[in-house]
N, C-alpha and C positions, 0 to 999 in steps of 0.2 A: 458405197458403203453397204447398201442393202444386200448385194450379192456376196459381200465379204463375210457378213455375220453368219449365214448358213454354212459357208465353207469352213469357217473357223469352228463353228459349233460341231459340225460333222467330224472334224479332225480331233476335237476334244471329247467326242462321244456324248455331246449334249443333245437333248431333244429339241425339236423346233420351238416348242413353247418357251423353254428356258432361253433359247437363242433370241427369241423376240423380246423377252423381258430384259435380257442383257443389252440387246441393241437399243431398246427404248431408253434404258438407263444411260447408255453411252451418249445418246443424243441429248437427253435432258441435262446431264451433268457436264456436257461440253461447255467450255467458256463461250459466252456470246457477247457481242457488242450491243449494249442497250442504247447508247447514245451515239449520235453521229460525231459529237465533239468529245473525245476522250480526255481532254485537258480540263483540269479543275483549277482555274486561275487563283482562287483564294488559297488552295493548298500549295500551289507552286510559289506564290508570294511568301508564304510562311517558310517553305523549304529554302528559298533564296536567303531570307533573313536569318533563319536559324541554322541551317546546315552549311550553306555557303558562308554565312556570316561568322560561323565558328572559326574559320581560318582567315577570311577576308575582312573581318571586323563587322560588328553588328550594324554599322552604318555603311558598310562596304567600302570604307576609306582605306582599307589595308590593315594588316595584322601579320599573322604568320605568312599569309598569302598576299599578293599585291592588291592594290586598289582595283575594284571592278565597277566603278561608277561609269556613267555614260561618257564622261570626259576621258577617262582612261581607256575605255573600250572603243572610242570613235574610229580608230584605225583598223579595227578587226572586222572581218567579214562574218556575217551571220553563220554561214556554213562552217567556218573555222571554229567559231565559238561553240557551235553545236557539237562538233567532233571532240573538242577539248572537254566539254561537259560530259559527253558519253564515255570517252576513252581515257581521259586523264592525260597527264604528261609523264612519260617514263622518267625514272630517276629524279623525280621531284615529289614534294608532298601532295601534288594535285592528284586526287584519286579518280578512278573511273566510276561514273555514276550509272553506267549502263545496266547493272543489276537492279537498280531501283527506279530508273526513269526510262520511259519510252522515247524513241526519236522525236515524236511530236512534242512531248513534254520538254525535252532538251531544246528544241527549236523555240518553243514558247519562252523558255528562260533566256535564251540568247536574245530574242527580240525584246524581252522585258529589260534586260541589262542595257541594250542599245538605245531604247526609247527614252530613258530618263525617268521612268516611273519606278524607281527603286527606293524612293524616300518614304 
C-alpha cells in the first residue's frame, strides 16, 4: 500500500505531503477487527427471537415459517442451516440474511437453534 499511494498521488498531480495525509487517513479509516470474537451472543439471541421469530413465531414454534425449535432442527446439519440463514430459500418467504449477518454470526445462530438454547 505504501508504494501505491505515491504512484496514485503522482498520477493525480498531488504533492507528497498530501499523499501522506491521504494515505494515513486511508489506513486510519479502514475497518479493523477489534475483537477476536466478532459474534455478539446477546444481540444474536435478540435477532433470533425478534427477526426470525417474526415469521417462525416468537417462541419459534412456527407461524408463517415452520417451527425452528431444536426438535424440529435435529435432522439438519449445521452447515446446511448456516447456508439457509445466509442465502435464504428461493421461491419461498425465507429471505437471505447475508446482507445483515456474517458467516460467523450465521453459524452461531445455527448452533443456537440446534443446541436447544432458544427458550
